[in-house]
C-alpha positions as CSV (number, residue, x, y, z in Angstrom):
1,M,-3.5,-44.5,73.6
2,P,-4.3,-47.1,70.9
3,L,-3.2,-50.7,71.1
4,R,0.3,-51.1,69.7
5,I,1.7,-53.6,67.3
6,G,2.7,-56.7,69.4
7,T,0.0,-56.1,72.0
8,E,-1.6,-59.3,73.3
9,L,-5.1,-60.2,72.0
10,P,-7.5,-58.6,74.6
11,E,-10.2,-60.6,76.3
12,L,-13.6,-60.8,74.6
13,D,-15.7,-61.0,77.7
14,G,-18.2,-58.2,78.5
15,A,-20.3,-58.4,75.4
16,T,-24.0,-57.7,75.9
17,E,-24.9,-60.8,73.8
18,W,-23.3,-63.1,71.2
19,L,-24.8,-64.1,67.9
20,N,-23.6,-67.1,65.8
21,G,-21.9,-68.6,68.8
22,E,-19.7,-67.2,71.6
23,T,-15.9,-67.3,71.5
24,S,-13.1,-66.4,73.9
25,R,-9.5,-65.2,73.7
26,E,-8.3,-68.7,74.7
27,E,-10.2,-70.3,71.8
28,L,-8.5,-67.9,69.3
29,I,-4.9,-68.3,70.4
30,G,-3.3,-70.7,68.0
31,S,-5.1,-69.2,64.9
32,P,-4.6,-66.0,63.1
33,T,-7.6,-63.8,63.9
34,L,-9.2,-60.8,62.3
35,I,-11.6,-58.8,64.6
36,H,-13.8,-56.2,63.0
37,F,-15.9,-53.6,64.7
38,W,-19.0,-52.5,62.8
39,S,-22.4,-50.9,63.1
40,V,-25.7,-51.3,61.4
41,S,-25.8,-47.6,60.4
42,C,-22.2,-47.5,59.1
43,Y,-22.2,-47.3,55.3
44,I,-18.5,-47.9,55.1
45,C,-18.9,-51.1,57.2
46,K,-21.6,-52.3,54.9
47,N,-19.5,-51.4,51.8
48,N,-16.6,-53.4,53.2
49,M,-18.6,-56.6,53.9
50,P,-18.0,-58.2,50.5
51,T,-14.3,-57.9,51.0
52,L,-14.5,-59.4,54.5
53,E,-16.6,-62.2,53.0
54,Q,-13.9,-62.7,50.3
55,W,-11.2,-62.9,52.9
56,K,-13.2,-65.4,55.0
57,S,-13.6,-67.6,51.9
58,E,-9.9,-67.3,51.0
59,Y,-8.2,-67.5,54.4
60,S,-10.6,-69.5,56.7
61,P,-9.5,-72.8,55.1
62,K,-5.9,-71.7,55.9
63,G,-6.8,-71.1,59.6
64,L,-8.0,-67.5,59.8
65,K,-10.7,-66.9,62.4
66,V,-12.9,-63.8,61.9
67,I,-14.8,-62.2,64.8
68,A,-17.3,-59.4,64.4
69,I,-18.2,-56.9,67.1
70,H,-21.3,-54.8,66.7
71,M,-20.7,-51.5,68.5
72,P,-23.7,-49.2,68.1
73,R,-23.3,-45.6,67.0
74,A,-26.6,-44.5,68.4
75,E,-29.4,-45.6,70.8
76,D,-31.6,-46.9,67.9
77,E,-28.9,-49.5,67.2
78,L,-29.3,-51.3,70.5
79,D,-32.0,-53.5,69.0
80,V,-30.4,-56.9,68.6
81,A,-33.1,-57.9,66.0
82,R,-31.8,-55.1,63.8
83,V,-28.3,-56.4,64.2
84,R,-29.4,-60.0,63.3
85,E,-31.2,-58.7,60.2
86,T,-28.2,-56.8,58.9
87,M,-26.0,-59.9,59.6
88,A,-28.3,-62.0,57.5
89,Q,-28.4,-59.4,54.7
90,F,-24.6,-59.5,54.5
91,N,-24.2,-63.3,55.1
92,M,-22.2,-62.7,58.3
93,T,-21.7,-66.2,59.7
94,E,-18.8,-65.4,62.0
95,P,-19.4,-65.1,65.8
96,C,-20.5,-61.6,66.6
97,A,-20.3,-59.9,69.9
98,V,-23.0,-57.3,70.6
99,D,-21.1,-54.5,72.4
100,N,-24.1,-52.3,73.4
101,D,-22.1,-50.9,76.4
102,H,-18.9,-50.3,74.3
103,T,-17.0,-52.5,76.8
104,L,-15.1,-54.2,74.0
105,G,-14.7,-51.0,72.0
106,E,-12.9,-49.4,75.0
107,R,-10.8,-52.5,75.7
108,Y,-9.7,-52.6,72.0
109,Q,-9.3,-48.8,72.1
110,T,-11.2,-48.2,68.8
111,G,-11.4,-44.5,69.5
112,G,-15.1,-44.7,68.6
113,L,-14.2,-45.3,64.9
114,W,-16.3,-47.5,62.6
115,P,-15.2,-49.7,61.0
116,A,-12.2,-50.8,63.0
117,Y,-10.0,-53.8,62.2
118,F,-7.5,-55.7,64.4
119,L,-5.3,-58.5,63.0
120,F,-3.6,-60.9,65.4
121,D,-1.2,-63.7,64.6
122,S,-1.5,-67.3,65.9
123,E,0.4,-66.4,69.1
124,G,-2.2,-63.7,69.9
125,K,0.1,-60.7,69.1
126,M,-1.4,-57.8,67.2
127,R,0.2,-57.5,63.7
128,S,-1.9,-54.6,62.3
129,R,-4.8,-52.3,63.1
130,A,-6.7,-49.8,60.9
131,A,-10.0,-47.9,60.9
132,G,-12.3,-45.9,58.7
133,D,-12.6,-45.8,54.9
134,A,-9.0,-46.9,54.1
135,G,-9.0,-49.6,56.9
136,L,-9.4,-52.6,54.6
137,K,-6.6,-51.4,52.3
138,M,-4.3,-51.0,55.3
139,I,-5.1,-54.4,56.7
140,D,-4.9,-56.2,53.4
141,G,-1.1,-56.2,53.1
142,S,-0.7,-57.4,56.7
143,L,-3.2,-60.1,56.2
144,K,-1.5,-61.4,53.0
145,K,1.9,-61.4,54.9
146,L,0.4,-63.3,57.7
147,M,-1.6,-65.8,55.7
148,E,0.6,-66.2,52.6
149,P,4.2,-65.6,53.8
150,E,5.6,-67.6,50.9
151,A,4.0,-65.2,48.4
152,V,5.7,-62.2,50.1
153,T,9.2,-63.8,50.0
154,A,8.9,-65.2,46.5
């Protein structure tokens, strides 16, 4: 059963490796956080990277933390050098957990879907989750409500 709205931010331990610095659940509590699962072979993930970059530019100054989790779709994606190359290609500067064993994917209950997005408020409660091609559109409204509450009520 997928994580439900209001679920506590799961732990981030168990990654095979961290790129761009390691982070923990404890370090994220106190800030709104967007966690996105991606894969180097996922064209939807790659197509969505510019929007994620835009959100980082717009909302990071307002406190949003973004964490990437690379969850391979096939054995040939276990190569961390390939993950690094793709991250450089898409200017991914956020911490990225390499989840070669799918430990985090199982903990976050992604259902093996790429991309998958999880939005948590500053208290560490899940506010929204989405996956697949329409995932960004589904997360966008929740992200705006979380980061710009005055715009929603105006």
